[in-house]
C-alpha positions, 0 to 999 in steps of 0.5 A: 500500500503506497503512502499516497494511497487515495483510498479513504481510511477511517480509524475508530477512536475509542479514547484509549492508547491503542486506537490513538497509536493505530492512528499515528501509524496509519498517518504515515501510510495514508493521506486520506485518513479520518478519525471516527467515533460512534455515539451509541449511549449517552454519557457512557465511558466512551461517549461522554462529552469529555471523551468526544472532545478529547478525540476531536482534539487528538485529530486536530493535533494529527491534522485529520478530520473527525466525525461523531456518528450517531448510532444510539437507536441501532445500538439499543436495538441490536446490543442493549436490548439483547443484553437485557433480555439475555439476563431475563432468560438467565444468560450473560451475553457478551455485548462487545462481540455483538457491537463489533458484529452489528455496529462498529464494523458495519452500521457505523460506516454506513451511517457515516456516509448517510450523514455526509450524504455520500454513497458507500465507496466500493473501496475503503478501510476501517482501522481499529486498535484491536490486537488481531491480524488478517490474512488473505488467501486467494479470494478469502479473508482469514482472521488471526490472533494478535502477536501479543497473546496476552492482549489478543482480541480475535475472540471479540471479532469472530462474527465479522463477515467476509465483506467486513474483514475485507475492509479491516485494518488492524495496525497493532496486530503485529506488535506487542502492548509494551511496544505500543505504550513506548510509542505512545510515550515517545509521540506524546499521546496523553492517553498513554498513562490512562488505565484501561477499563475492563467493564462494559462501556454503557453500564456505569454502575452494576450490570444488575442495576442497569438491567433492572432500570431497563425492564418493562415488567417487575422482577419476580422473586423465586426459589433457590433449590439444591440439586435434589430439588429441596428448597433452600431459600428465596432469590431476588430475581434471576437477573441478579445471578449468573452461572458459577456465582458464589457470593451474594446469595444470602444463604447459610451452610455454604459455600453455594454455587449457582449451577443452573438458572431456569427462567421458565420455572423461575428457579435457581439450582445451587450446588455445594460443590464447585466441581459441579460447574465443570463441563466437558460437552456443550452445545453452541448455536447461532454459529458464524464460521470464517473457514469456508467448510467445517467437516464433521469431527473437526479437531481444533481448540476453543476459548469459552471466555476472552483469553480463557485457557485454550482447550482441545476439542472436537466439533460436530454438527447437530443441525443448521447453525447448531453444533456440539463441542466435546472438549478434551478436559472439563472447564469451569468457563462454560457459561450460557450466553458467552461465545465459544471461539475456535482456533486452528493454531493462530487462525480463527475458525469461527464460533457460536453462542454457548447453550446449556 
C-alpha cells in the first residue's frame, strides 16, 4: 500500500492508547485518513462529552478530520436490548462481540456516509486498535490472533463477515502492548498513562442495576433449590445471578454455587460443590464460521471466555447453525450466553453462542 494511497481510511477512536497509536501509524501510510467515533449511549465511558472532545482534539493535533456518528437507536436495538433480555432468560451475553458484529464494523460506516450524504465507496478501510491480524488467501479473508497473546482480541471479532474483514485494518496486530505504550510515550499521546477499563462501556454502575432500570415488567422473586430439588431459600430475581456465582446469595451452610438458572420455572439450582460447574460437552448455536467448510469431527481448540485457557476439542454438527463441542478436559468457563471461539493454531475458525 503506497503512502499516497487515495483510498479513504477511517480509524475508530475509542479514547484509549491503542486506537490513538493505530492512528499515528496509519498517518504515515495514508493521506486520506479520518478519525471516527460512534455515539451509541449517552454519557457512557466512551461517549461522554469529555471523551468526544478529547478525540476531536487528538485529530486536530494529527491534522485529520473527525466525525461523531450517531448510532444510539441501532445500538439499543441490536446490543442493549439483547443484553437485557439475555439476563431475563438467565444468560450473560457478551455485548462487545455483538457491537463489533452489528455496529462498529458495519452500521457505523454506513451511517457515516448517510450523514455526509455520500454513497458507500466500493473501496475503503476501517482501522481499529484491536490486537488481531488478517490474512488473505486467494479470494478469502482469514482472521488471526494478535502477536501479543496476552492482549489478543480475535475472540471479540469472530462474527465479522467476509465483506467486513475485507475492509479491516488492524495496525497493532503485529506488535506487542509494551511496544505500543513506548510509542505512545515517545509521540506524546496523553492517553498513554490512562488505565484501561475492563467493564462494559454503557453500564456505569452494576450490570444488575442497569438491567433492572431497563425492564418493562417487575422482577419476580423465586426459589433457590439444591440439586435434589429441596428448597433452600428465596432469590431476588434471576437477573441478579449468573452461572458459577458464589457470593451474594444470602444463604447459610455454604459455600453455594449457582449451577443452573431456569427462567421458565423461575428457579435457581445451587450446588455445594464447585466441581459441579465443570463441563466437558456443550452445545453452541447461532454459529458464524470464517473457514469456508467445517467437516464433521473437526479437531481444533476453543476459548469459552476472552483469553480463557485454550482447550482441545472436537466439533460436530447437530443441525443448521447448531453444533456440539466435546472438549478434551472439563472447564469451569462454560457459561450460557458467552461465545465459544475456535482456533486452528493462530487462525480463527469461527464460533457460536454457548447453550446449556
